[in-house]
N, C-alpha and C positions, 0 to 999 in steps of 0.2 A: 730760858733753858736751851742748852746747846743741842744740836741735831744728834750728836753721839749719845747724849744722856737720854734723849727721847727714845732712841732705838733700844738702849739698854733697859729702860723701864718697860717697853712693849715686850721685849724678850722675856723679862721676868714675869710679867702678867701671863704671857702665853704658857710659861712653864708651870704655873700654879694649877692644881686640880680644878676642873670645871664641874661644879655640882649641877649637872643637867636636870636632875630630878630629886625631889625630896619625898621621903616616905611619910605620909600623913595619917595612915591608919592601917590596922591589921585585923582581919576577921577570919573566923573558921566556922564552917558548917559541915555536919556529917549527915548523910542519908544512907539508906540500906546498900547503895551501890558504891559510894565513894566518900572521901573527905575532901572538902574544898577549902583552900586557903587563899585569901585575897589580900594583896598589898595595894593600898591607895597611894597614888602618885600625883604630884602636882603637874608633872610633865611626862611625856613619853620618853622612854629611855631604852637602851639595849641591855640585854641580860643573858646570862648563861645559867644552865640548870643541870645538876648531876646528882647521883646518889652515891652514898658510901655505906659500907657494912662494918659490923663489929665495933660499935653498935650501928643499927640502921638509922640513916638520916638523909635528908634532902638538903642540898646546898644551893642557894640562889646568889649569884654574883651580879649585882646591879652596877653598871658602868657609870662612873662620874656622879654618884648619887650620895645623899646624906640622909640622916634621920635625927629627929629631935624629940621623939616620943618614946615612952617605954613600950615594948612589945609584950602585951599581956595575953595569956591563953585562957579562953573560956572552956574550962574542963567539961562542962555539960555538953558542948557541941564539938569537942576536939577530935572525935573519931580515933584514927591511928596516930595522931600527933600527941606526944607526951610532953613536949617542951619546945620553946622557941628562944633564940638568942641571936645576937648580931655582933659584928666587929668589922675591922678594916685590915685585910691582909696586905694591902698596899694603898698608897695615897689616892688612887683613882678608882678604888673598888669598895662598894659596900657589900658585905657578905651577911646573908640571913640564913641561919641554920634551923631546920625543923627536925627535932628528935622524934623518932618513930618507935612504935611498939613492934613493928614487923616490916618486912620488905614490901615495897609497893611498885606499881606501875605508874607512870607519869604522863600527864598531858597538860600543857600550859599555853596561854595565849594572852595578848594584850588587848584591852578594850578601850575604845575612845569614850570621852565623857558623854553621859546621858542622864537625864533626870537630876537627881540629887547627888550623883556620883561624878567624880573627875576621872582621870586616867586610872586604869586598874591592871595589875598583873594577876591573872587567875591561874592557880596551880591545883589541878585535880589529882588526887592520890587514890589509886585503885588497889585494894588489898590483894596481895598475892595468895592469900589463903582462900580466896573466893568470896563472892558476894553471899550475904545472908540468904538462906533459903526462905522464900516467902511462904507464909501460911496460906496464901491464896492459891497456891499451886494445886491444892486438892480440888478446887473448883473445876479445873481443867479435866481432871480425871473423872469427876462426877457428871460432866456435861452430857455424856451419852447414856447415863442411867435413866431408866423410866421414872416418871414422876419427880424429876429433878426440880430444885428451886430455881426461880428466875434470879439472875445476878444483876445487881444495880451497882455500877461503878460510881463512887462519890468522890468528886474532885474538889478539895479545898484550894482555892486560888492563892497564888503568890507563895510566899514562904522563903526562909533563909534570908539572904541579903536583899531580897525584894519584899518590902513591907506592904506593898499595895498602897491603897489610899490611907491617909492618916487624918483623923478627926482633929477638931480644934483642941480637944483635951488629950491629944497624943495617943488615942486608942488606934491600934494598927489593924488594918483589914486582915492581914495574914493570921492574926491571933484569933479574932472572933469567928472567922469563917471556918477555921479548923475545929473550934468548939462546936459550931453548928453542924459541921460535917460528922463529927463523932456522935452527936445527938441524932442526926439523921440515920446513921448506920444502926444505932440502937433501935430506933423506931421501925426501920425496915426489917431488921432481924426478928422483931417481935411479931411480924406479920406471917401467918402460915404461908408456906410456899415461896418465901422471898428471903434473900440474903444480900447484905451490903458489903462492898469492899472499898477500901480507901486508897486513892492514888498516893496520898502521903498521910502519915500519921505522926508527924513531928515537924519541927521548925527547920525545914530545908527546902531548897528550890528544885523544881522539876521543870525542864523545858516544855513548852506548850505541846509540841508534837508527841513528846514522850508520855504526856498525860493520856491522850486518847489512844496511843499505842498500847498503854497498859490495859485499857478497857478491852481492846481487841485481843491482846494476849490472853487475858483471862476469860474470854468468850462472854463478855458482858452483854446482857439483853438491853441495857439502857445505860447512858452516861449522863450524870447530872453534875454540872460545875457550879460551885457555890461561891458567891462573891458578895461584897458590901461596898459599893463604890461611892465616889464623891461627884458632886456637880458644882458648877460655879456659883449657883444660888443656894444659900443655906436653907432657904424655905422649902426646897424640893424634898419630898419624902415619899415613902411607900415602896412596895415590892414590885418587881418586874420579872417577866419571863421572856427569854430570847431563844430564837433558833437561828441557824445559819442562813444567811442570804448571800449566795455567791455573786449576785449582781449588784450588791450595794446595801447600804443601811436603809431602814424604813423611816428614819427620822434623823435630824441633826444630833439629837441626844444619843441615839443608837450608834451613829457614826463616831462621835467623840468617844463614847464608851468603848467601842471596839478598838479604836486606835490606842487608847490607854492600856487596855488589857493586852493587846498584841505587842505593845512596846515593852512589856515586862520581860520578854526574852533578852532585850538589850540590857536591862538592869540586872537580870539574873546571870548574865554572862554566857551566851551561847554562840558558838562559832557557826559560820555559814557554810563551811566547807563540806558538810555531810548532808546538805538539805536537798540537793538537786533530784536524786532518785525518789526520795520520799514525796516531795512536792509534786513531781510528775505523776506519781502513782495516785496521790490524793486528787489532783485535778482531773485525772482520767476517770476515777471512780465516783466523783461527785455527780456524775450523770445518773447515778442510781436513784431513781425517783422514789422507790419504796422506802428508803431510809429517810428521805426528807418528809415523806407523807407521815411516817410513823412519828418523826420528831415533832411535826406540827400537832399531831393528835395528842401526844403525851403532854406537850406544852400547854395545850388547851385545858386538859384535865387538871394540871398543876395550877394554872392561873385561876380556874373556877374554884378550886379548893382554897387558894389564897384569898380570893375575894370574899369568901364566906367567913374567914377567920382573922385576917389582918388587913391593914390599909394597903391598897395597891396604888402604884404610881400611874399605870396605864391600864385601860380596860381591854386592851387587845394585845396579842403576842407581838413582841418586837422582833425585828429581823436585822441582823448586822453580820459583817464578815469576820466573825471571831475565828481565829486559827484553832482554838481549842475545841471547836465544834465540828472540825472537818473530818471526823471519822467517816470512811466511806460506807461502812456496813453496820454501825452501831447507832441507833437513834440517840440524838444528843440534844440536851437543852442546857441553858445557862440561867441560873436564878440569881437576880440581884435582891438579896434579902431585905436590905434597907439602905438608906443613904447615910454613910458615916460622916458626911459633911453637915448633916442636920443635927443640931445639938441634942434634941430629944431622942432621935434615933441612935445617935452615937452611944448614949447612955443605955438605951434599951438593948443594943447589940451585946452588951457585956452581961446582961441579966439572964440567968439560966432559964427563968420562966419564959422569956421571949424566945430564947434559943430552942427550947423544947416545943413551944407553940409553932414556931416556924418549921421545925423538923416534922411535927405531926401533920401540918398542913401540906407539906411537900409529899409526905408519905401517902396521904389520902389520895392525892392526885395520881401518884405512881400506881397505887393499888387500883384505882378506877381504870387506868389505862390497861393494866395487865388483865383485869377481869373482863374488859371488853375485847381485848385482843391478846389472848394468852398464847405464848409460843408453844408449838406442838411438843408433846413429850414432857411438859412441865406438870408439877403438882396442881397448879392453878387450872390448867386445861382439863385435868382429870377430875377436879373437885369443884369446879365453878358452879355446877348445878348444886344448889344447896348452900352456896356462899351467902354471906350476910352483909347487909348495909344498914348502918345506923343513920336515920334521917337527921339532917342538920337544918338549921335555920335558913329559910329562903328556898329550900328544895321542894320540888313537886314530883309527882309520879312520872310526869312526862320527861323531865330532864334526867331523872334517875334512870329511866328506861333507855334514853339516848346514850347516857354515859356508859352503860353496860352493853349497848348494842342488842337490846332485847325489845320485843314488842310490848306496847302498853298493856295489851290484852293478856299476854302471858304473865306479866308482872302482877296484874290484878288477880289472875287465877291462882298463881303460886301462893299469894298472900291472902286469898279469900276476901278480896275487897270488892264489894258490890257497888253498883251505881256508876255514874260517868264523871264524878268529881275528880279534880286533879290535885287537890290539896291533901297533904298527909301530915300527921302530927309529928312534931320534933321529938326525937328520941326513940321513935318506933324502930324496931329491928325488922327489916324486910329480907325475905328469901329471894335470891337472885337466880332465876331459872336459866337453863341453857338457851343460848340465842338460837 
């Protein structure tokens, strides 16, 4: 081949469009604050984003890119997006158009590969008509009222494009923990003087710091994060309770678990540009020992309740550096309900009987904590004298007295129990006196 011909061929190749990235997937999730659209890419590429009116739509121009899949819209999670289509306005541009039901505000960013995902272009659309008014706002107004209910913020882990751990039979953590969280809210709402609020009540992702910020915003007295994680050995099973350990994890298992949970922000698609002030505030406020002490106490109550009702993985509270537990002023615990990597527990996690049993067990622990340490001005603080406790298997008068921070003598007197014995019949209803 002559030198002149070689040059001509090279010039021809250089003039052809270079498909730097290929679109391999499209997903949409909606939460109360925004609608998120995600384009999966096999490579990083440059893009332009703008909006148009009459009708409202978002246009995404991907430079030197191609697509070989249909773009299908999941109507159930579509939010403000009513349709999606694509075309090529010129040889070097792939254009994706999102049809909208209304005008939106935009935020977009590219994410590097992580976990099961490759490169991603994330587009967040914020409704110009305003966010939905949360039904939880009433709790803020009620917070100063006398005899108010204690508020328990319940956080179902993962969600949206972050499925969490996935079992051998493809059961997803995000689905089962949301079901357990809903059961937990129902169980807590059924308790006198208590009410539950959900950080998420649908299949969408919430950044880790936003989860505990929701608890603070709604003046929660307690934050409970619900998970169902996996481990490398399928034989591992049972429930665990964790609190924050600023200095490190209490075991290799706790460390690995915290790393996997904290990494979910990378999967969910969270930018780092807005974290400095918040992290500085959290690190500063972590010195508040009262919150850590309360977290340890409620974790102990929940673990004791779990031991009496379900299989537990550890007999002691675990400690790890979970981001989601870093609220500076709300006692916070994380409950691993079961191991989705264990075949028996994966199946059990889908069963409503187990979900309700887990919810009742956590609720009993929460109730024990608040009856032993009621926040001032709450219904429980005003009505704890005369509160009731149903004796469960394995309980003694001594540990019941310790749980409610009352003396053994006052517990005997309130229930007209004579003698010095410590054994009490299962199923008996005890009156809990004022400490």
